[in-house]
Structures are given as structure tokens and as C-alpha cells.
N, C-alpha and C positions, 0 to 999 in steps of 0.2 A: 504494500500500500504506500502511496505517495502522499506526503503532507506539505503544507506551507506553514511557516512560522513567521509571524509578524512581531517585531520587537520595538518598543518605544520606552521613553523614560520620563521621569518627573523629578523635580529638584535640580540641584546643581552639584558639580564636583569641585566647587571652590572651598577654601578652608579658612575664611574669615569668620571664625566662630566666637569672637569676643564682642561682636556687635549684633543687635537684633536683625533677624532676616528681613530683607527689603528695606533696611535702614542702614546700609553699609555693610551688612553681614550676609553670610551665605546660609543656605538651607541647612538644617540640622540632620535631615534625612535625605537619602537618594534612593529612588525606586526604579527598577526595571520591571516592565510588564510584558508578557508575551501571550499571544493568542495562537493556538495550534489548531489547524483545521484541515480536513481532507481536501486534496486538490479537487477543484470543481465546485466546492461548496461555499466559495467566498461571498456569494450573494447573501448568505445568512448574516454576515457581518455588515454588508452594505445597507441592508434595508432599514435598520433603526437609525443609522446616520442620515440616510436620505430623508427619513421621517422628521428628524430634528431640523434639517434645513427647510423642509416644506412648512413646518409649523412656524418657523421664523420668516418665511417668505424670502429666504436668502438663496442667492445663486450658488450652485456647487463650486463655481470658480472662485468664490470669495470664502476661503477656508475659515472654518470656525474652530478655534482652539479650545481645548477643554477649560482653560482658565477663564474663558469668556462666557461660560455657561452659568446660568443662574442656579441657585440652590434647588428650586423645584425641578428644573431640567435635569440636574445631576441625579436627583432622587428617582425620577421617572426612568432615566436611562439605566441606572443601576438595576432597577427592576427588569428592564428589557434584557440586560446582560445575564441576570440570574435565570430568566425564563429560557433564554437561548441555550445556556450552558446546562440546564437541567432537563432539556427536552428530549434527551436521548440521541441527539445528533452528534456528529463527529467534531465537537468543539471542546478544547481544553483552555482554561484560563489559568495563567501562572504569574507569580510575582516574586520578587526578592527585594528587600529593603535593607539598606545599611544605615546604622547609626554612626554618623561621621565623627562624632567626638571621640570614639574609641578606635578609630582607624590609625594604624601605625604610621610612623614617619616615612617608612619605605613606600607604602602605598600612597601617602600624600604627595610624595615627590614624583610619583608615577601614576597619576589618576587614570590614564588610559589602561594601565595594567589592572587597576581595580575594576574598571568597567568590564574588561574582558574576563576577569576572574569571576565576577558576578554572573556574566552571561553563561560561562561554563557551568557554574553551580545550578543555574536556573534551567538550562536546556540540554546539557550533554546526555543525560539519561534518556530523555524522550527522543532525541535525535538518534541515539543508538538502537532504538526499537524499530526503526523504519528503514526500508531499503533506499528510499529517495526522499530528500528533504530540500525544499526551496526555502532558504532563509532570507527574510526581507527586513533588515533593520532600517530605522529611520535614517535617511541620508544626512540629516542635520548633525547626527551624533557620530558619523563615520566618515572621516576624511579618507581620500583615496588610498593613501599608503596604509592607514590603519585598517581599512576594509580587508586588504590582503593579509595583514598580520592576524586579524581575528579569524579569518577564514582558515589560514594555515594552522593556527592555534587549535581551533575546533577539530580540524581534520586530524591533527596529531592526537588529541584526546580520544577521538573515535578509534584511531588505530590502536592506541593503548588498550582499549576495551575490546579489540578484535572485532569491531563492528564493520559490517559490509556496507554501511551507509554511503550513498552518493550525495555529497553536499554541494549545493550551489548557493552562493552568497551574492545577493543583488540588492544593495541599498536603493530605496525609493524615496522620493519626496512625498511627504504626507499629503501635500496639496493635490496630488494626483491619485491618491489611494484612500478610499473610504475605509478600507479594512485597517490601515494604519491609524486613521483618525479614531476608529473604534478602540484600538489598542491604546492610543494616547489618553482616551477618557478613562480606561481601566487604570492606567498608571497614575493618573491624576487623583482618582478616587482613593486608591490605596495609599498614595503619598500623603494626601490631606488628612487621612486618618492618623498617620504617625506625626506629621509636622504640626498640625493644628488641633488634633483631637476632634476633627470634623468627621464624625463616624456614622452619621445616619445613612448616607449612601453605601458606605463600606459594609454595614450590617446586612444589606441586601445581597452583597457579593460574597460575604464570608462563607456561606455554606457551599459555594460552587467553585471557589478559587483555591488552587494549590499554592500556599504561601511559604516563603522562607524568609527568615530574618538573619542578618549578618551583623550582630551586635558586638562581636569580638570579646565575648565574655564566655570563654570555653567554645564549645562546638556551635555550628549553626543549628538553628532549630527549624523544624518543618511540621506542618499540620495540614 
């Protein structure tokens, strides 16, 4: 079976933690979210995003970012995500969140390494379960040279597991992918739960999302 994995992020990988966030300081948490779906089923992710644009009477060419959504819109969309993920269709929702205050100096000096490490923790096991994986990270987060580094890094990790996975990595701009915009909203909801304790939308997702936390206090946790 072939799958497509969309990856997006929320928060930042800056380290100005002695000032309030958005007042000269960096976010305290950083979240990666992924949506895994069987090839050919991408319309499942597109429909709720199209519905959001339609309700706003907004053209699809005018990209709507998750941070621009109102609280009621986020709540309704979280319910849509939960419905899709629990409907027995081939959709998996996954996330990993790091508490940046506990990140080592080694990772702080190499934040791209942290990004790639989190991607591996989040996705390598699911990638290893499939023969063909199309991996689509948000192009904003993946410069050309880093795209090839992450692709090779993941291929090496798959080889270590003796997986026969054929991996294709193709960053896309979220403005041309409703599925990436869907993933951006997932990332925003999970991140806001950690960063601001804005948990009402997150509670809708909690039963259907595979979460990991990387708080660097012993092992990573998963539920």
C-alpha cells in the first residue's frame, strides 16, 4: 500500500526564552504535525478546508493560515478532524511537541538537527510499515539543501530498520495544497494547547491523535 504524509509545524525554533512570546521572545513550545493518508484519498482532507473558505467567502488563492482562524472556526474544524480520523478511513493524525526550555545547547546550536530528529521520532515507524511513501513537508520549513539532508537522513533510518520503503520527498507550498493547510491547522491546535493552554479544540482531537512529547526529562512519552 502507498501512502502520502503531509508535515507542517507551529511555533518557532528561536531561543529567546527570557522575554514573553510575541514581545521579543520566542515560543516556549514547537510542534510538528503530520497527516498520513492512503494515496488517492487526499480529497478527504481537502473538503473541510474548502468548506472553511466557502463559509468565509474567501478565494482559495488567498491562503488562510491557521493563526487567522477565529476560536469558533478552530473548534468546528477540530470536530471535523476528529470525525474524519474516527470514520474508519485511511487517515492517521500524529504530532510531536518539544518543550524548548529543556533543549540542550547542542540542539540549540543546530535547530535544523532538532527539526529532523523530531521528524524521525514522529514518522520513521509509520514510514517503515509501507512499501511506498510520498513525503510532503511544508516548503517554508525546508530549504533546498536541507530537503536533501532530511530525505537522506530518513532513508538511512529506514535502512537501519531493514525497511523496503521507497521514499520520495517533495516539499510543497501550503498555498497550493489544501491537505497541507489541513495539517497546518492540526499543528496549530496542538501547539496552542501547550503554548497557551488553549485546549478546547485540542480536546476534540485528543482521542484520535497519536501524540509524542519531547520534554527532555528522561524518555519521550507517547499516548
